[in-house]
C-alpha positions in Angstrom: 6.5 -23.7 -83.7 4.7 -20.6 -83.6 6.5 -17.5 -84.0 5.2 -14.8 -81.8 6.2 -11.2 -82.7 7.0 -8.5 -80.1 4.0 -6.6 -79.4 2.3 -3.9 -77.0 0.2 -5.4 -74.5 -2.6 -3.6 -72.8 -1.9 -3.2 -69.0 -4.5 -2.1 -66.3 -4.7 1.6 -65.4 -6.7 3.4 -63.2 -6.5 7.3 -63.0 -8.6 9.5 -60.7 -8.0 13.1 -59.2 -5.2 11.5 -57.0 -3.1 10.3 -60.0 -2.8 7.1 -61.5 -2.2 3.5 -60.9 -0.7 0.9 -63.2 -0.3 -2.8 -63.3 2.2 -3.6 -66.0 2.3 -7.3 -65.1 -0.2 -9.7 -63.6 0.3 -13.3 -63.9 -3.2 -14.2 -64.7 -3.7 -11.2 -67.4 -0.3 -11.4 -69.2 -0.5 -13.4 -72.5 1.5 -16.3 -73.5 2.4 -17.5 -70.0 5.0 -14.9 -69.4 6.5 -15.5 -66.1 9.3 -13.3 -65.1 12.4 -14.3 -63.0 13.8 -10.8 -62.3 12.9 -7.2 -62.2 15.3 -4.5 -63.5 15.4 -0.7 -63.7 17.3 1.2 -66.2 17.9 4.9 -65.3 19.2 7.3 -68.0 20.0 10.7 -66.9 20.5 12.0 -70.5 18.2 12.5 -73.5 19.8 10.8 -76.5 21.1 7.7 -74.6 21.2 4.5 -76.4 21.4 1.1 -75.0 21.7 -1.9 -77.1 21.2 -3.8 -79.3 21.5 -6.5 -76.4 20.5 -10.1 -76.5 21.2 -13.6 -75.0 22.6 -16.2 -77.4 20.8 -19.7 -77.4 20.3 -21.6 -75.2 19.7 -18.6 -72.8 17.3 -16.3 -74.6 15.2 -14.2 -72.4 11.7 -12.9 -72.9 11.2 -9.4 -71.7 8.2 -7.3 -70.7 9.3 -3.5 -70.9 7.5 -0.5 -69.3 8.4 3.2 -69.3 8.3 4.5 -65.7 9.6 8.1 -66.5 10.5 10.0 -69.8 9.9 8.6 -73.2 11.9 6.1 -75.4 11.9 4.7 -78.9 12.3 1.1 -78.3 13.5 -1.3 -81.0 13.5 -5.1 -81.2 15.2 -7.2 -84.0 14.0 -10.7 -84.8 17.1 -13.1 -84.7 15.1 -16.4 -84.5 16.2 -18.7 -87.5 13.5 -19.6 -89.8 11.1 -16.8 -88.5 9.2 -15.0 -91.1 10.5 -11.7 -89.6 14.3 -12.8 -89.2 16.6 -10.0 -89.3 13.7 -7.4 -89.5 13.4 -4.7 -86.7 10.2 -3.1 -85.3 10.1 0.0 -83.2 7.5 1.2 -80.5 7.3 4.4 -78.4 7.1 3.9 -74.6 6.0 6.6 -72.2 4.9 6.4 -68.6 1.3 5.6 -67.3 0.3 4.6 -70.8 -2.0 1.6 -71.2 1.0 -0.4 -73.1 4.0 -2.5 -72.1 6.2 -4.1 -74.5 6.3 -8.0 -74.5 9.5 -9.1 -76.3 9.5 -13.0 -77.0 12.8 -14.9 -76.6 15.2 -14.6 -79.5 15.2 -10.8 -80.0 17.9 -8.3 -79.7 16.7 -5.1 -77.8 17.8 -1.5 -77.5 16.3 1.8 -76.9 17.1 5.6 -77.3 16.0 8.1 -74.8 14.1 11.1 -75.9 13.8 12.7 -72.5 16.3 13.4 -69.5 15.7 11.2 -66.4 14.2 8.3 -68.3 13.6 5.2 -66.4 12.5 1.8 -67.9 11.4 -1.1 -65.9 12.1 -4.6 -67.3 10.5 -7.9 -66.2 12.8 -10.8 -67.6 12.1 -14.3 -68.0 15.3 -16.7 -67.7 18.5 -16.4 -65.8 21.1 -14.0 -67.1 24.1 -16.0 -68.4 27.3 -13.6 -68.7 28.8 -15.9 -71.3 25.9 -15.5 -73.4 25.5 -11.8 -73.5 25.8 -10.5 -77.0 24.7 -7.5 -79.1 24.4 -6.1 -82.5 25.6 -2.6 -83.8 23.0 0.0 -83.2 23.9 1.6 -86.7 24.3 -1.8 -88.7 23.8 -0.8 -92.3 22.0 -4.4 -92.9 19.1 -3.5 -90.3 19.2 0.3 -91.2 17.3 1.2 -88.2 15.5 4.6 -88.5 16.4 6.0 -85.1 14.7 9.3 -84.5 18.0 11.2 -83.5 21.5 10.1 -83.3 22.7 9.0 -79.8 24.5 11.4 -77.8 25.5 9.0 -75.1 26.5 5.4 -75.8 28.9 2.9 -74.1 31.9 1.8 -76.0 30.7 -1.9 -75.7 27.3 -1.0 -77.4 29.2 1.2 -80.0 31.4 -1.6 -80.8 28.9 -4.8 -80.9 29.6 -6.3 -84.5 27.4 -6.0 -87.4 25.2 -8.8 -88.8 27.0 -10.8 -91.2 25.1 -11.4 -94.5 
């Protein structure tokens, strides 16, 4: 089995004096045969909003293609794939609007982000159906992970604040 890491993928961007036009997903151009089943937007009115770390447990894992529409985020993924060389390691990406990058997150990762500007909006294309019973998460401040967030969160849900830590 090949273990693909999360990574930034180049997207088509066209800019002229009128403004810009970005294509964050094109079936023919997206690597790995990523094929979304749903489209979601996350609006975050306040800077310092933390969402995550969210995941779907097996066999309901979901792949995601994440783009920033407005604002700026520090986006974190944690590899939870048993047997992966990156198991229990985190990687972070900076996402901002109208960039040439979208974040492709394979199945088997927890995902979360911290907004760095007010009125931040993320767009998610997600493969696989959402299964409420498989919704799970990890603590954003889990000492085992030791994620180096650029700032402490100011807005976080009780659910996200209370996800369990990884068990050693």
